[in-house]
N, C-alpha and C positions, 0 to 999 in steps of 0.2 A: 438495383440490378433487376432485369427482367428474368422470368423463369428460364427462358432460353439461354441467357447469359450465365446464370447460375449453373445450369446443367453443363454447359460447355466448359466453364472454368473448373469444374470438379472432375473432368476426365483425367485418367492416369497420364502421367507425362509420357510422351512419345518422342524419343530422340531429344529430350530436353527442351522441346519447343512449346509444349502446353503451359499455360500460366500456372503458377503455384497458387493454390487456393487457400484462403483464410476464412474460417467460419468464426465470426464474432458472436459470442454469446452475451447478450445484454441482460444484466441483472437489474431488477428494479432499484432505482436510485443510483444508477451507475454514474461515474464521473465522465462528463461530456468531454473535458479536455483530454483525459487519458485516451479515450476512444478515438476522438478526432485526430489527435497527434499520430496515432498508429495508422489509421486508415489513410490520412493525407500523405504519409510517407510512401505508401504503396501506390497511390494515385500518381504522385509526382514521379516516382520511379518509372512507371509506365510511360509518362509523358516525355521524360528526359531520354529514355531509351528508344523512343519512337516505335515501340511495339508493346504488346500486352504481356508483361512479365508476371503480373499478379492479378488474381481475381479474388472476389470476396462476396460473402453473403451474410445476412444478419439473421440470427435466430434467438430463441429464448422462450420463456413460458408465457409471456404476455402479462400485462397488468390486470388487476381485478376490474378496474374501471375502463381499461383500454385493451380489450382482447385484440391480439394481432399487433400490438405495439407495447413498448416499454418506456416508462418515463424516467428521464435522468434526474439527478439531484437538483438541476436548475429548473425543473418543472416542464421540460420540453419532451413531448412524446415522439419517439422514433419508431416508424413502422418496421415490422419484421418481414423478411422474405419468405420464411417458412417456419413451422414449429420445430422443436427438437426432433431430429431424425438421424439416421445413420449417415455419417460423413463419408466423403471419398477417401480412399485408402492413403492418399498423399496429402490430405488436408492438414492444416495447422489450426487447432482450436484455440481461440483467444477469449478468455473469460474477462469480461469488463465489469469490475466491481466498483463500489463507491460506499455510500452511507448504508447503515442497517444491513450489513452483509449477512449477519446471522439469520435474519428473517428471510433474506433472499436465497439462503442455502436450503433448498427444499429436498425432500426425499426423491421426487422424480428427477430433479436435476442431478443429484449425486449418483443415482442409478444409471442415468444416461452417460454421465461422465466416466464412470467406472467401466461401462461397456466399451466406450470408445478408446479408453486407455488400454484395455486388454488387446485391442487391435493394433497397438503399437504407435498410435498417432502422437505427434508432437503437441504438447499442451502448454499454453502460456496463461499467466494471470496478470492483469493490470490493476493497479491500485490495491484494492482488497481482494482481488481475484485469488490471491494466494490462500486466503482463508478457505475458500471452496475447495481448492486443490488439496489442502491439508486435511479437510474434513472427509474428503473422498479417499484419503490414504495415498495420494499420488506424490507426496513429498517425503515419504518415509526414507530415511537415510540419504536425504538430499539437502543441498544448501538452497536457501530461498531468501527473498526479501519481501517487504510489505511497507506501505506508507508509514512514515515514522510515528504518526499519531496513533496507529493501531498496533505498534510493536509490543507494547506492554501486555495488551490482551492476548495477542498471538502467542507470545512467549509463555504465558500462563496456561493457555489452552493446549499448546503443542510443544511441551518442553523438550521433546526428543528431536525436533527439527532444528537444524543448524541455521539460525536466523542471523542474517547480516544486515548492516545498515547501508549496503551498496544501493546505487540507483537502479541497477538491474542485476540479475544473476542468471547465468546459463549453466545448468547441470544436466548434461545429457540431453534428452528430449523433453526436459521440463524447464520452462523459462518463467521468471517472475520479474515484474517491474513495479517500482514504487508508486507509479501513477504520475499524473501531470506530464511534464516534459520528459520524464524518465521513459515513458512509452516510446517517444521519438528516438531516444538514445538506443533503446533495445531494437527498434525496427531498422535503424541505420546500420546497426551491427549485423542484422540478418541480411540486409540488402548487400552489404559489403561481402559477406560470406558467400552469397549466391552469385553476385555479378561484379564484384570488385570494389575497391575503395573509391575509385574515381566516380562511379555512379552514386555511391552513398554521399560523397562530398558534393556532387551536383544537386542532390536532393536537399542536403543541408543548406546550400547556398540559396536555393529557391525559397526555402522556408525562413531565410535570413537568420539562420541558427549557426552561430560561429563559436559555440562553447561545447563542442562535442565531448561527451563524457564516456568513460569506459566502465566496466564492472568493478574497477578498483576505486572509483569515485564514490564518496558518501553522499547521502541525500541532503543533509541539512547544511546550512551555512556554517562556517567556522564559528567556534564559540565567541571569540572577540567580536566578530561581525554581528552575531545574534544579539549580544548584550550591548553592542555599541560602545565597547570599551576595549582598548588594546593595552591591557596591563597583564603581563605574564603571570604574576602571582595570583591575581584575582581569578584569571582564567583557570589556573591550576586548581585552586580551591573549589571553584564551581564544578569543574570536571569530576573531582573526587566526590562531591555531593551527589551529582547525577549518577555516579556509579555505585553509590552506597545508600540506596533508598530504604531497603528492608532493615538494615542495621546502621542507623545514623551515626556519624562520627561527631564527637564533641568539638565545639569551636576551639578549645585549647589545643586539641590534637591537630586540627586542620591548620591552625596558625603555626604550630611547631613544624609541620611538614614543609612549609614554605619559608621557614626561617624568620618568622615574625612573632611578636607577642600577641596575646589575645586582644589587647587594647588597640594595637596597630591594625589588626584585622577588622575590628569594629569600625575604625575610622575609614579604612579602605572601602568597606561596603557602604557606609554612610555617604562618603564622598561621591562614589560612582553610581550606586544603585538606590540611594535614599532609603535604605532599610538595613536592619542588622543582619549579620550572617544567619542567626537563628531564624529570623522571619523569612529570609530568602529560602533557606533549607525547608522550612515548613511549607512554603508555597510549592516547591518542587514535589514534595511528598503528597500534598493534597491534589496536585494536578495529575499525578500518576493514579492516585486513588479514584479520581473522577473518571479517568480513562477506563480503569478496570470495572467500575460500576456500570458504565455505559456499554462496554464492549464484551463483557464476560458474564457468566452465570455464577461467579464466585460469591459466596455469602459475604455479607457486610463485615462479619468478624474476620474472615480470611483476607478480605481487602485491607482491613485495618492492620493486620499482622504483616502483610506484604509491603506495607508502606511505613513500617517502623513504629506503629502504635500498639502498645501492649494492653491498653485499656480501650474497649469499645466505646465507653462513655466519653473518654477524652477525645477519641477520634471523632465522635459525633459532634462534640462541642466545637472542636477546631474546624470541622467541615462546615458547620452551620455559620460560623463566624466568617469564613471565607466566601461561601457561595449563597448564604441566606436561605439555605434549605438543608434538612438533615440528609445523611446518606440513604436512609431508608426511604424517604420521600423521593429522593433523586432516582433511586432504583425503580420505585413505583411509577414515577413520571415517565421514565424511559420505556417501561413495559407498556404503559398506556398509549404512548405515541406509536409504538410498534404495532399495536392492535388496531389502530385506526386506519 
């Protein structure tokens, strides 16, 4: 948008005719899909309505190598309309997150965000944008969501925030979406609230999006779909495993819960997943451990405890066997990448 368009779009509504303005805050390594899904919904809403219902501008701190632009996780640099500045009093701020969100959560950004929040603005977070909102204290006593891959780290960093697995969450003037296509679901909800469901449906049709989801829908595919197996007892056992990472349940107890013998459970896992229940459970625990190592500042010992390992040495041995690197080196490697 030109500076003139940005200025016009940010004017206070007069008689409900002025466009509703969205300020998109691009964080370094932001998700291009989450951002484009959101902004395309606004563009198409304008086109289908035959008038300018929405305006937008892009802001951010800019990249170290690309002042005045921010690079998304796909390596594409997007130019900014202006630096961080005071928003219009009717603006909606949309934080577009992605990879390495901890590094992108800077003190200047947090200070700016808190100032705008005190002015009563609606603030939304896409993908990992919820992390920035939480760090700024904007999600205290609120419900929120974040991309499923970042949920373990978020839950450890912000245990008092009610984290859900929904595709998006609206809690007062705080909105969070899990990223990807969930950004579109959230925007369609906003368009429907502003201008009716008929317009939102027209936007969805233009985007060839026929699986509209609500805030009651969860992010991930159903467990049977994810594992490629539709066996109710197997799905029930895996669900219990996923819900009990910190204090693992023995195979005999898991088998008993679904009315099977331990040997029958072993055969079931071998037949459908080509591994033992113990091995599958270990892989789940190690995957969570890797998420925590990469996404939080938890010590390696605390990560081990959070994933059901009572001995740091046993944790290190299992981790190395799975990923061909020790957890200590993994943490050091992640820190090195963040510094480059």
